[in-house]
C-alpha positions as CSV (number, residue, x, y, z in Angstrom):
1,M,-10.2,41.4,-28.2
2,I,-10.1,44.8,-26.5
3,R,-11.8,46.4,-29.4
4,M,-14.6,43.9,-29.3
5,R,-15.3,44.7,-25.7
6,S,-14.8,48.4,-26.3
7,G,-17.3,48.3,-29.1
8,S,-19.9,46.6,-26.9
9,A,-19.2,49.1,-24.2
10,W,-19.8,52.0,-26.6
11,V,-23.1,50.5,-27.7
12,G,-24.1,50.1,-24.1
13,L,-23.1,53.7,-23.3
14,A,-25.1,55.0,-26.3
15,A,-28.1,53.0,-25.2
16,S,-27.8,54.3,-21.6
17,M,-27.7,57.9,-22.9
18,M,-30.8,57.3,-25.0
19,I,-32.6,55.9,-22.0
20,A,-31.5,58.9,-19.8
21,I,-32.8,61.3,-22.4
22,A,-36.1,59.5,-22.7
23,V,-36.5,59.4,-18.9
24,T,-35.7,63.1,-18.7
25,R,-38.5,63.9,-21.1
26,A,-41.0,61.9,-19.1
27,T,-43.3,63.9,-16.8
28,S,-41.7,64.2,-13.3
29,G,-43.3,61.9,-10.8
30,D,-45.1,59.8,-13.5
31,W,-44.1,56.2,-14.1
32,V,-43.9,55.2,-17.8
33,P,-43.3,51.6,-18.9
34,F,-40.0,51.3,-20.8
35,N,-41.6,50.2,-24.1
36,Q,-43.6,53.5,-24.1
37,L,-40.6,55.7,-23.6
38,P,-39.3,57.7,-26.7
39,N,-36.7,55.7,-28.6
40,A,-37.3,52.5,-26.6
41,Q,-37.4,50.4,-29.7
42,K,-34.1,51.9,-30.9
43,V,-32.5,50.9,-27.6
44,R,-33.8,47.4,-28.0
45,A,-32.4,47.2,-31.5
46,M,-29.0,48.4,-30.3
47,Q,-28.9,45.9,-27.5
48,G,-29.7,43.1,-30.0
49,A,-26.9,44.3,-32.4
50,A,-24.4,44.4,-29.5
51,N,-25.3,40.8,-28.4
52,A,-25.0,39.5,-32.0
53,F,-21.6,41.2,-32.4
54,E,-20.4,39.7,-29.1
55,R,-21.5,36.2,-30.1
56,G,-20.1,36.4,-33.6
57,G,-16.7,37.8,-32.7
58,R,-15.5,35.1,-30.3
59,V,-13.2,32.2,-31.1
60,R,-15.4,29.2,-31.0
61,D,-13.0,26.3,-31.7
62,V,-9.2,25.8,-32.3
63,R,-7.8,22.6,-33.8
64,W,-4.3,21.7,-35.0
65,D,-3.3,20.0,-38.2
66,L,0.3,19.0,-37.4
67,V,0.6,17.2,-40.8
68,K,0.0,20.4,-42.7
69,G,1.5,22.6,-40.0
70,E,-1.6,24.7,-39.5
71,A,-3.7,26.1,-36.7
72,L,-7.4,25.9,-37.6
73,V,-9.5,28.6,-35.9
74,R,-13.3,29.1,-36.0
75,I,-14.7,32.6,-35.3
76,G,-18.5,32.5,-35.6
77,D,-19.1,30.1,-38.5
78,V,-15.9,30.9,-40.4
79,W,-12.9,28.6,-40.3
80,T,-9.4,30.0,-41.0
81,A,-6.1,28.1,-41.4
82,Y,-3.0,29.8,-40.0
83,P,0.3,28.4,-41.2
84,L,2.5,27.7,-38.2
85,A,5.6,28.4,-40.1
86,G,4.4,31.9,-41.1
87,G,2.5,33.2,-44.1
88,A,-0.9,34.5,-45.0
89,P,-3.9,32.7,-43.4
90,G,-6.6,31.2,-45.6
91,I,-10.4,30.9,-45.3
92,L,-11.6,27.3,-45.4
93,E,-14.6,26.6,-47.6
94,E,-15.9,23.9,-45.3
95,A,-15.3,22.8,-41.7
96,P,-12.2,20.7,-41.2
97,T,-12.5,16.9,-40.9
98,I,-9.9,16.8,-38.1
99,E,-11.8,16.1,-34.9
100,A,-10.8,17.5,-31.5
101,P,-9.0,14.9,-29.3
102,R,-11.2,13.0,-26.9
103,D,-9.8,15.0,-23.9
104,E,-11.0,18.2,-25.5
105,R,-14.6,17.1,-26.1
106,P,-17.2,18.2,-23.6
107,S,-17.9,15.4,-21.1
108,R,-20.0,15.2,-18.0
109,K,-17.2,13.2,-16.3
110,V,-14.7,16.0,-16.9
111,P,-15.8,19.2,-15.1
112,A,-15.2,22.5,-16.9
113,P,-12.2,24.5,-15.8
114,A,-12.7,27.6,-13.6
115,R,-13.6,30.9,-15.2
116,G,-10.7,32.1,-17.4
117,R,-8.7,28.9,-16.8
118,Q,-7.8,25.9,-19.0
119,H,-7.9,22.1,-18.4
120,T,-4.9,20.9,-16.5
121,L,-5.0,17.3,-17.9
122,A,-4.9,16.1,-21.5
123,G,-4.9,12.4,-22.2
124,S,-3.5,11.1,-25.5
125,P,-5.9,9.5,-28.0
126,D,-4.3,6.1,-27.6
127,G,-4.6,6.3,-23.8
128,A,-0.8,5.7,-23.3
129,F,0.0,9.2,-21.9
130,E,-1.4,12.0,-19.9
131,A,-0.1,15.6,-20.1
132,R,-0.4,17.5,-16.8
133,Y,-0.1,21.2,-16.1
134,R,1.1,22.1,-12.6
135,D,2.7,25.2,-11.1
136,G,3.6,26.8,-14.4
137,N,5.2,23.7,-16.0
138,L,4.1,20.7,-18.1
139,F,4.6,17.1,-17.2
140,L,4.2,13.9,-19.2
141,K,2.9,10.8,-17.4
142,P,3.2,7.5,-19.3
143,K,0.6,4.9,-18.3
144,D,3.0,2.5,-16.7
145,S,5.9,4.7,-15.5
146,A,6.6,7.8,-13.5
147,E,5.9,11.3,-14.9
148,K,8.7,13.5,-16.2
149,A,9.0,17.2,-16.6
150,L,8.8,18.6,-20.1
151,T,9.5,22.1,-18.9
152,T,11.2,23.5,-15.8
153,E,11.3,27.3,-16.3
154,G,7.6,27.9,-15.5
155,D,6.4,29.9,-12.5
156,G,3.5,32.1,-11.7
157,K,4.2,34.5,-14.6
158,L,5.7,32.1,-17.2
159,K,3.4,29.1,-18.0
160,F,3.7,26.1,-20.2
161,G,0.5,24.1,-21.0
162,S,-1.7,26.9,-19.7
163,A,-2.8,30.4,-20.9
164,S,-3.2,33.9,-19.6
165,W,-6.4,34.5,-17.8
166,V,-7.4,37.0,-20.4
167,Y,-7.4,34.3,-23.1
168,G,-9.8,32.1,-21.1
169,E,-12.0,35.0,-20.2
170,E,-12.1,37.0,-23.4
171,L,-11.5,34.2,-26.0
172,D,-13.2,31.2,-24.3
173,Q,-9.9,29.3,-24.5
174,S,-10.4,26.4,-22.2
175,T,-7.6,24.2,-23.5
176,A,-3.9,24.8,-23.8
177,M,-2.6,21.3,-24.7
178,W,-3.4,19.3,-27.8
179,W,-2.4,15.8,-28.8
180,S,-1.8,14.8,-32.5
181,P,-4.3,12.2,-33.7
182,D,-1.6,9.5,-33.6
183,S,-0.5,10.4,-30.0
184,S,3.1,11.0,-31.3
185,K,3.2,14.8,-30.6
186,L,1.9,17.2,-28.0
187,A,1.3,20.9,-28.8
188,F,1.1,23.3,-25.9
189,Y,1.0,27.0,-25.2
190,R,3.9,29.0,-23.7
191,F,2.5,32.1,-22.1
192,D,4.7,34.9,-20.7
193,D,2.9,37.3,-18.3
194,R,6.0,38.7,-16.8
195,N,5.5,42.2,-18.3
196,V,1.7,42.2,-17.6
197,K,0.7,44.3,-14.5
198,D,-1.3,42.6,-11.8
199,F,-4.9,43.4,-11.1
200,L,-5.9,43.0,-7.4
201,L,-9.1,41.4,-6.2
202,L,-10.6,40.4,-2.9
203,E,-11.2,36.7,-2.4
204,G,-13.5,35.0,0.1
205,L,-16.2,37.6,0.3
206,T,-18.6,35.1,2.0
207,A,-16.0,34.0,4.6
208,V,-15.2,35.7,7.9
209,N,-12.0,37.1,6.5
210,T,-11.0,38.1,3.0
211,K,-7.6,37.9,1.3
212,V,-6.0,39.7,-1.7
213,M,-5.8,37.8,-5.0
214,S,-3.7,39.1,-7.9
215,E,-4.2,38.3,-11.6
216,A,-2.1,39.4,-14.5
217,Y,-4.6,41.4,-16.5
218,P,-3.6,44.0,-19.2
219,K,-5.4,47.3,-19.3
220,P,-5.6,49.5,-22.4
221,G,-2.2,50.8,-23.3
222,Q,-0.3,48.3,-21.1
223,P,1.8,45.3,-22.1
224,N,-0.2,42.2,-23.2
225,P,0.9,38.6,-22.5
226,I,3.2,37.1,-25.1
227,A,1.7,33.9,-26.5
228,G,3.8,31.1,-28.0
229,L,3.3,27.5,-29.2
230,M,5.6,24.5,-28.7
231,V,5.4,20.9,-29.9
232,Y,6.9,17.9,-28.0
233,D,7.9,14.8,-29.9
234,V,7.3,11.7,-27.8
235,A,9.6,9.4,-29.7
236,T,12.6,11.7,-29.8
237,G,12.0,13.8,-26.6
238,V,12.7,17.0,-28.6
239,T,10.6,20.1,-28.0
240,T,10.3,22.5,-31.0
241,T,9.2,26.1,-30.7
242,V,6.8,27.0,-33.5
243,D,7.3,30.2,-35.5
244,V,4.1,32.1,-34.9
245,G,5.1,35.2,-36.8
246,S,6.6,38.5,-35.9
247,D,3.7,39.7,-33.7
248,P,4.1,37.9,-30.3
249,L,0.6,38.8,-29.2
């Protein structure tokens, strides 16, 4: 994630240096079109390579096969299956037949979440339940009864059913809750940002007064958020923590 951004940054820096050298060589006071500068075509080629690298390196889709116990991840055009109980991942020869639940499919009626955020609602495929994220915790609302809390420990730094801002911004992760096809189980993220340092920003720049907004955002060499995965069983009311391996990142 950081390496991808850093790679693009190095390409951009190299391109900028080449432009600077080309401009320095141009006659002082004379305007020269960019395409006529020395090495201009090399700069264009490097920019194209950087854009292609950026597009190909992102996570494009995530699906869950709870029957086989696998997370199916698409990076570029390649699908990889990650066993939730641990073990080596495997490359899939063809795209999985498991479709994303209806609440995860793009819809004009469901607005996209804000930048770096995830959807706060996820309806079950059978329409009987709605999972809701609010104030760091996850709630389940049956169609004909009151909602109940599935988690209670969440706060601003510990979140269930949502993700760290860096996952939404850098990995295009717009969902953090997934129903099984038969609506019997709900998988959701557990994100721990408690060791991640805050990055401060100004909010309301177009208003009369601004205010400070903080966001947990890791810088190089600083602690990253700890990502986890949990599965709630509707019939038993039991929540199981998935073994995602020894690397918590």
